[in-house]
C-alpha positions in Angstrom: 0.1 -0.4 -0.2 2.8 2.1 -0.4 2.4 3.0 -3.9 -0.6 4.8 -3.3 -3.3 1.5 -3.5 -6.4 1.9 -1.3 -7.2 -0.5 1.4 -11.1 -0.2 0.4 -12.6 -2.4 -2.1 -13.1 -1.1 -5.4 -17.0 0.2 -5.7 -18.9 -1.7 -8.8 -19.7 0.1 -11.2 -23.4 0.9 -13.1 -22.5 -1.3 -16.1 -21.0 -4.2 -13.8 -24.3 -3.9 -11.7 -26.6 -4.4 -14.6 -24.4 -7.2 -16.3 -24.5 -8.9 -12.5 -28.5 -8.5 -12.6 -29.3 -9.8 -16.2 -26.9 -12.8 -15.0 -28.9 -13.6 -12.2 -32.2 -13.0 -14.4 -30.8 -15.5 -16.7 -29.6 -18.0 -14.1 -33.3 -17.9 -12.1 -34.8 -18.1 -16.0 -33.1 -21.6 -16.7 -33.4 -22.6 -13.2 -37.3 -22.3 -13.2 -37.8 -24.2 -16.8 -35.3 -26.8 -15.6 -37.7 -27.4 -12.3 -41.1 -27.0 -14.7 -39.5 -29.2 -16.7 -38.7 -31.8 -14.0 -42.0 -31.0 -12.3 -44.2 -32.1 -15.7 -42.1 -35.3 -16.1 -42.8 -36.7 -12.5 -46.5 -35.7 -13.1 -46.4 -37.8 -16.4 -44.0 -40.9 -15.7 -45.4 -40.6 -11.9 -49.0 -42.1 -13.3 -47.2 -44.8 -15.0 -45.9 -46.1 -12.0 -49.1 -46.5 -10.4 -50.6 -48.0 -13.1 -48.0 -50.9 -13.5 -48.6 -52.3 -10.0 -50.0 -55.3 -10.2 -53.6 -55.8 -8.5 -54.9 -59.6 -7.1 -58.4 -60.3 -5.5 -58.1 -59.5 -2.0 -58.5 -63.2 0.0 -62.1 -63.3 2.3 -63.4 -59.9 0.5 -64.7 -59.0 -2.5 -62.4 -56.4 -3.3 -59.1 -56.0 -5.3 -55.5 -55.0 -3.5 -52.1 -54.2 -4.7 -50.3 -57.6 -5.1 -47.1 -56.1 -3.6 -48.8 -54.8 -0.4 -50.1 -57.9 -0.1 -46.8 -59.7 -0.6 -44.6 -57.2 2.2 -46.8 -58.8 5.0 -49.7 -61.5 4.3 -49.4 -62.0 8.0 -50.5 -58.5 8.8 -53.2 -58.9 6.1 -54.7 -61.8 7.6 -54.2 -60.6 11.2 -56.6 -57.2 10.3 -59.0 -59.1 8.2 -60.1 -61.3 11.2 -60.3 -58.3 13.8 
């Protein structure tokens, strides 16, 4: 600092501020578009996942249940059926 330089940080110019604001707007717009695309893809693919689950006639009832739920805990199913 012996050569006349200041220890204070340099203030940003108006052009730099404008450039930073434009960059921030662009980044937010791209992030928003990506988030919107991701959300729409989850809506579209999420419905397919539920449709792909196999169903079966519920033992002891006249209804239909998901097979994977039954196979996960058949003892619990029959226990709750008999209550």
